[in-house]
N, C-alpha and C positions, 0 to 999 in steps of 0.2 A: 473731803478735801476739795477746795475750789481750785481748779487748774489754772496755772499761769498759761501764757501763750506758748504753744508748741513752736518748734523751730519753723515748721511750715507756715504757721499763722504769722510769726514775726516776719518771715520773708515776704508773705503776701502784703502785710502792712507796709513794709519797706518799699515794695514795688508799686502798690496802688495808692498809698496814702490813707487808707481806711481799712477797717475790718469789722465784720458783723458777727455777733453771737446771738442767734435767735433764741427767744423765750428763756433768757437767763433768769428772769424773775417770774415767779408763779402768779396765777391770776389773783389769789387773795392778797399777795404782796402789792400788786399793782393797784388793787382796789383801795388799799390803805394810802398809797401815794396819791391817788386821785382825790381822795378826801382831804389829804394834806394840802393839795394844790388849791382846792376850793377855799379852805380856811386861810391859806396864805393870800389869796386874792382879796378876801374880806378884810384881812389885816392891812394889806397894802392900800386898799381904798380908804380905810379909816386914816391911815398915815398921811396920804396926800390930801385929805380933806382938811388937814391942819393948816392954820393960817401961816405957819412957818415954812410950808412947802414951797419950793421954787419951781414955778411952772414956766415952760418955754416951748417954742415951736421951731422945729428944724425940718425943712423940706416938707412942710405941711403936716408933720407928725408931732403930736403933743407929748411932751415929757413932763415928769414931775420928779424932783429930787428932794429927799428929806432923810436925815440921819444916815448919810452915805449910801442910801438905797435909791436906785433909779427905776421909775415905773414908766413904761412906754405904752401909750394907748393905741388903739387901732387907727388906721390912716384917715378914715373919712372924718369930716369936720363934725365936732361935737360928739365924737365916739365915746361911749361909756365903757366899752369892752377893753380890757387890758390885753396887750399883745406880749409884753415882756416884763418880768421883774428880775432885777439884778442888784445885789446878790439876794438869794432866796434861802440860803441854808440856815439862816438864823430866824426865819419867820415861822418855822414849824419844826418840832423835835424830830419828826420822821426824816426831814431833809438833812438835819444836823447829823443824824445817825447814818444816813446814806453815804455821807462823806467817807466813812470808815468801813464801808462794806467791802469785804475781800474780793468780791466779784469785780469790783472796780479797781481797788487799790493794788492788788497783786499784778495785774497786767500793766497798770500805770507805772509801777516801779520799773518794769522792763522797758517801757517806752521812754520814760524820763531818763533812765540809766542811773538810778539811784536806789539804794537799799531802803530808803524811806522817802515818802512824798508828803507834800502839804497841799492844801487847797489854794488855788489861785483865784477862781471865781466860780459861782454857781448861778445859773439863770434859768428861770422858768419860762418856757416858750408856750404860748397859748394861741391856737388857731381856731376860733369859734366857727361853727357852721355858717357858710355863705358870706361871712364878713372877714374871715381870717386872711390877712394880707400876706403877700409873698415877700421875698427879700432878694435883692439883686445879687449878682455874683460878687463874692468878696473872699478875702483871706482874713484870718484873725490877727495875724502878726502886725499889720499896720495899726490896728487899734491899740496894741499892747507894747509896741517897740519902744515907746518913750517912757514906759513905766517899768520895764523889765529888761535887764541886760542880756538875757538869754530867752528871747521871745520864741525861739524855735524849740525850746524845751517845755512847751506848754500844751501838751496833747489834751484833746477833748474826749469825753465819752457822753453819749446821749442815751438816757433811759427813756424808752418810748412807753407812754401810758396808754396809747391807743394804737390800733392797727393803722399803719401809715401806707398810703397809696398815692398814686398820681392824682386821684380825684380830690383828696383832702389836703393836697399841698405838701407832699412828702419832701424830705431833704433830697437834694441832688448834689453829688460830688463829682468833680472832674477828675477822672482816674489818672494818676501819675502826675498831676499838676504840682504837687508839693516839691517835685524835683527841680522846678523852674526857679525856686527861690522867691523872694518877695517881689511881686510884680508891680508895674506902675498902676496908679489909680486913674480914674476917669478925669477928664478935663472939660467940664461943662458947667451949666449955671446952677446945679444943685449945691447946696451948702455942704453936703457930706460926700460930694463926688469923689474926692481924693481917697475915700475909704472903700469905694467900689472898684473892683478890678477891671481894668481896661479890657474889653472883650477881644481886642486885637492881639492881646499878649498871650492867649492860650487857645486851645482847641476845644470849643464847647461841644463838638461832636463826640468827645470822649466822656461826656457826662453820664453818670449812672444814677437812675432814680432809686432811692433807698426805700423800697417797698418791703416792710417788715411787719410781723405781728406784734401786738402789744407785749411788753415784757422783754423786748429785744434790746441789745446794746449795740451802739454804733461808735466805735473808736475812730477818731480821725485826727490827722496831723494839722497843726495850726497854719501851715502853709498851703494846705489843700484848698483849692478854689471850690467854693460851695455856695448854694443859694436854694431858694424854694419858690414855688408858685402859690397863688392864692388857694384857699380852701373853698372850692365851689360846691362842695357836697353838703349833705345834711348831718355829717358825722364830725365829731370833735377830732382835733389832732393836738395832743398835749404831750409835753415831755420836759425833762430837766437835763441841762447840759452842765456837766461838772468838768472843770479844767484844773489840772494838777501841775505841780512844779516841784523842784527839789525841796527837801525838808527845811524847816526853820526860816522860811522866807515869808514875808507878809502878804496878805491878800491884796487884790487889786484896789478895792475901794475903801475898805475899813482899816486896812493896814495892821490887822491883828494876825497872829500866827495860828494856823489851824493845821497842825500835823495830823496826818491820817494814822490812826492806831488800829491795827488788826489784832483781834483777840483770838 
């Protein structure tokens, strides 16, 4: 029996805006997901090589859109390394299956406050050694508020494929920041400035580096301010972030309904 969150865990999530479950996935399961990630990258590269792919640059970052899938490349000019693929659940059967994993779904039902949940989005985050870029402080709700009437009911769970540490650019979450509501964005020359959280609006001193072993789960609130630093190490940092919502609602990009079914 896969446990739901205990009352103690739920209270911790409510207070902190995140919760960690270490080594929820076994090493052989993570090995399968790493292989799936490699194959998804190959498929994504083939997709964006198509003449029909729409390529564009925002704040010096190259993106490519095709078939309602967005591929973001690393930040340096001419980068061949993929940084993010979204959505990714339909690029490999292991990721499609992961959507329904009870280790994710049962706690998500509690966080969403629904007897059944559906997928909102799933993105593959890749930080290659030495070149993996960081991500500025942000909340997820500003990205989603125009596509969802209840953006505060879109909790995330990250499945870590590798050991995550300060050196390879682990996730940082500002403890308790979800209680502040949706915060103002930055106001500067960057094209995406409005999506980055104004550093004057929260206490960065409350940040917690999420250093966890591979196979660990990190559940976090869409209003929690979070970000990461570059991967300056010789180690990979890969993971998939799945975001859930109440059942029978369409996904962010493809607008299909993917209800999570736990057997």
